[in-house]
Each structure stands twice: as C-alpha cells, then as structure tokens.
N, C-alpha and C positions, 0 to 999 in steps of 0.2 A: 308233610311235618305237622306235628299237633300244636295248638295254642301255646301248653305251657313250654316248648322246646323252640318257640318262635324267637328268634334272636333280632334284638333292634342294632343291627351294625352300626349306623351313625352314632346311636347313642352311647353303644361300648365305647364307640373310637371318641367321643368327646369326653367320656368319664375317664378314659384311659389317660387323654391328654392333660386333664385338670390333674390327676394324680401324679404325672409327672412336667406340672407347669414350669419347673423350676430352668426345664428343656430352654423354653421360651426366654430365658432371660439371660443364661450361660453360652448358648449357642451364636445367637445375635451379638453378644459382647465380645466375644472371641473372632468372629468373622469380621464384624466394624475394628476392632483393633488390625486385625490382619490386613484389611482392604487400604485403611488408614496408614498403616507404616507402609505399604507397597507403594502408595501413592506419594508419601513424602520421600522415600528414597529413591524412584524412578523419577521424580519431576525434579527433585534437589534444586531447585529453584533460588535464584539470590532473592534475597528479602525486598530489593527497590528494584523499580521499574521506570524508565525515562521514557517519555516517548514525544516526538517533536516532528512537525510537518513544514517542509518549506516550499513554496510554490515556485517555480524557476521561470513562472513568465514565458517569453516567448525565445528562450533560450534552450536550443535544441542540440548542441555540440554534443556529441557522444562522451567526451572524458568530463565532460560537467553533468551529463546524465545516466550515463551507464551504472546502474549500482555497484558494479566491483570496483569500477575505477574511483566512485565516490570514497567507498570501503578502505581501499588500498590506500586511497591519499589521507584518509583520517587516522589509519593505523601508523602513518608516518611520526605523528606527532606523539606518539609514545601512549597510546591511548590502555590505560591499566584495567577497566572494565570491558564485559562482554559488549559489544556492537553490531546490530544488525542494518542493514539499509535494503530497502526496496520499494520500487515505483508503485505507489498504491493505487495510482491512478493516472491519466494523461497530466503531465504538468507539475505532479505532486509526489514528491520524495519523504518519504518516511523513516526517521530515526529510530531505531529502538535501542536502548543502553540498558546493560542489567548490572548492580553489584550489591554490595552489602553495606555500603554507607552511603546516604541518602545525600551529604553534602556532596561527596566525590562523584557521585553520579552526577548533581545538579551542575558541578564544576565541569565537567568533562564533555557532558551534552552539551552545554552551553559553549563552550570553547569549539566544539566541531560544527555545531551549526553556524555558528559565527565566523567560522572562516570559510565554510562552503558558501555560506551568504554573500561575503566578500566576494569570492572566486565568481559568483553569478554577478554580482551587481560589477564588478570590472569588465567582465565580458560584454553585459548589456549597454554598459557606457561607451565602449569601443565601437560596438555594432552599430550605435545610435549614433554617434559621432561621425562614422565612415560613410553612414547611409545618409545623414544630414548632407554631406561635404558634397557627395557624389550626386544627391539631387539636386545642390545649389547648381554646381558646375553644369548640370543638366539644364537644367533651367535658363542658365546662362547661353548655353549653345541655343537654345529653342529660340531666344530672343535675336541672336545674333542671325541665325535662319531666316527668321522671318522678317530681317531688315533686309538681308541678301536677297530673298524672293522678291520684295518691293523693288529694290533695284533691277533685280532683271527683268521685271514686269516694264518699268518704265523705258529701259532700254528696249526689250521688246516692240513696244509702241511707238519707238523715235522714228521707227522706218529708214533708219541709217544703217542697217544690216545687210551685208550681202548674203546670198541664198544659203551659202556655208554658215557663216555667222548664225544666222536666222536659225539654223539647224540644229547647229551647236548650242546653243543658246537655250533651245526647245528643251533638247535633252538635259540639260544642265537644270532646267525649271523641274523637270519631270523627277529626277533623283532627289534634288532639293527638298519637294514635297513631300516623298517618301519616306526620305529620312526625318523630315519634321514631324509626320506623323508617326515614326515608329518611337521618337523621343517625346513625343507629348503622351503615348501610349504609358510607356515606360516610367514618367516622372507621374503619372496620374495613379499608376499601382505603385510608386513608392509612396507617394502621400498617404495612399489608403494604409499601406503597411505601416507607415510610420505612426498612423494615427491610432492605430490597434495595437501596437507594439507594447507587451504588457510587462511591466517592471517586475525582476524576483520579491518575494517577501518572505519572512517568516511566519505562517500562518498561526503555530500553536507550540507549546511548550511546556510538560509538566512531567512532574515526577512523583509517584505515587508507590505505596505499599504493594508488593507483587502478590498476585492471589495464588494460596495455597493449595487449594481443591480440595483439602481435607474434609471440611463440613461435609462435601460432597460424597467423598470416599466411605465417610461414617455411615450417612443416609445407605447408599448401596450397600454395604456391609449389614445392616440391620436387616433390611429386606432380604438378601440372599442369607444370613442368617435363619430370619423367620420361616423362607423356605426350607433350608435344610433341616431346621426342628421338625417342621411338620412330617417330611419326607422319613427322618430318622425313627421318629415315633411311631409312623406307618409300619416300616418296617420291623422295629421292634416288638410293635402289638403282634404283625402278622405272624413272626418266628414263635413268637411266643403263645399264638393259638394253634400254631402246626405241632407246637412238640407237646401241649397237652390232648391233641385231639390223637396223636399217635403214642400217648405215653409215655414219653417221655419228660415228662414234667419234672 
C-alpha cells in the first residue's frame, strides 16, 4: 500500500462520528427515556414509605416474634396501606409501610407499632410478675429448709434417738440439703435472669418519600445510549465503506 493510499482508520472514524454527532444526543435521550419509563412502571412504588423498629427485649414467645403472626394480627385492624414485617436481627422487628398519603402512613404505622408494643409490654409484665412471685416463694422455701435443717442437726446432737430414728433423720438431712442446694441454685439463676430481663421498646419511627430510582435509570440509559450510538455509527461506517469498495455506492 503506497503512502498516498494509506488510510488513517481512527481519524476516519472520528471524522465520521463528528459528522454524525447528533447520534450522540438523540440515541442517549431515547434510551434514557426508555430505561426511566421501564423503571417507573416496573417499580410502580408508593409515594411514601414508613419504617419503624421495635425491640422485643427478652420476649421470645413465637406468636409475638414470628413475622407472619405479627403481620396477620396487624392486618386484622383493617390496615389500608401495604405493610411488611420481618426480623432484621435478633430482638429487632422491622415494620415497613408504603402508601400514597403521608398522613395516613404515619397514622397507620403508629397504630400498628403501638398495638404491637402494648402486646409486648403486657407479656413482659406478666412474665416479670410470675417470675418475681415464683422467686419469692422459692426464697421463702429456702429459709424454711434452712430452719428445718438447723432443727434436724440439733435433734441429731441430742443423743436421744434410737438407731432407727438416727438413720431416718440422717437420710432426711441428706435429702433436705440436696433440695436446698437445688433451690438456691434455681433462685440464683432466676435473680440473674430478672436482672437482665430486658423491657421491650420502640426504637425508631419515620416516614419519608419513597425512592423512585428514576435518576439512576436515566444515568444508565444515557450510558447505554452512548455505547449504542458508537456501535451503530461503527456499523454504518463499515457498511458504507463496504458498499463503496464493491461499487454499490
């Protein structure tokens, strides 16, 4: 190939692109509009999203911690907006509500989490009271057992017992000490549990405008459009060169 016929391919493509520069405006606009429209119709999201997180504390009752049960109970109140419930982490229940009216989303979300929190508080209070009553009775039992053991030891040291009575009393002391140890162990465990018995509470509650993802869709559409424009122009340039080469211009 002589110097006169030498072709500068890159320069030719750049020159061709410059002559067809309107492609780099029209094609990205079309793809951006298409992608944004697709995102809008596919997402079809509500205008407002409300989120709340409730800490369940030490409550582990399945009917109060299972998302399906929580959602079913909430829907019984006639909630009109879309509601989703899931356990985001141990002891944390996340409520997500979506709707087109901010005031309605705020009101219904507040109603749902306040009712749920009330159920948690009621369960917490009942468990706390039941555990406290049981612990008190256990502590009273420990005191009575200790007093009984003191009496048994005094009787054992009196030397007024027959061999059979001595044997029976010894067995009774052994059983009483065994029971005392178990009761003290249980009481100690219950005191520890009560000390770390966490109370449920509402951690957060917020309502905000839902994310539309349209800006991201436009950005993706523009990038795809630029790539498509380059590919289309390269194809047109190639076809044009081929037609001229074979005399079909």
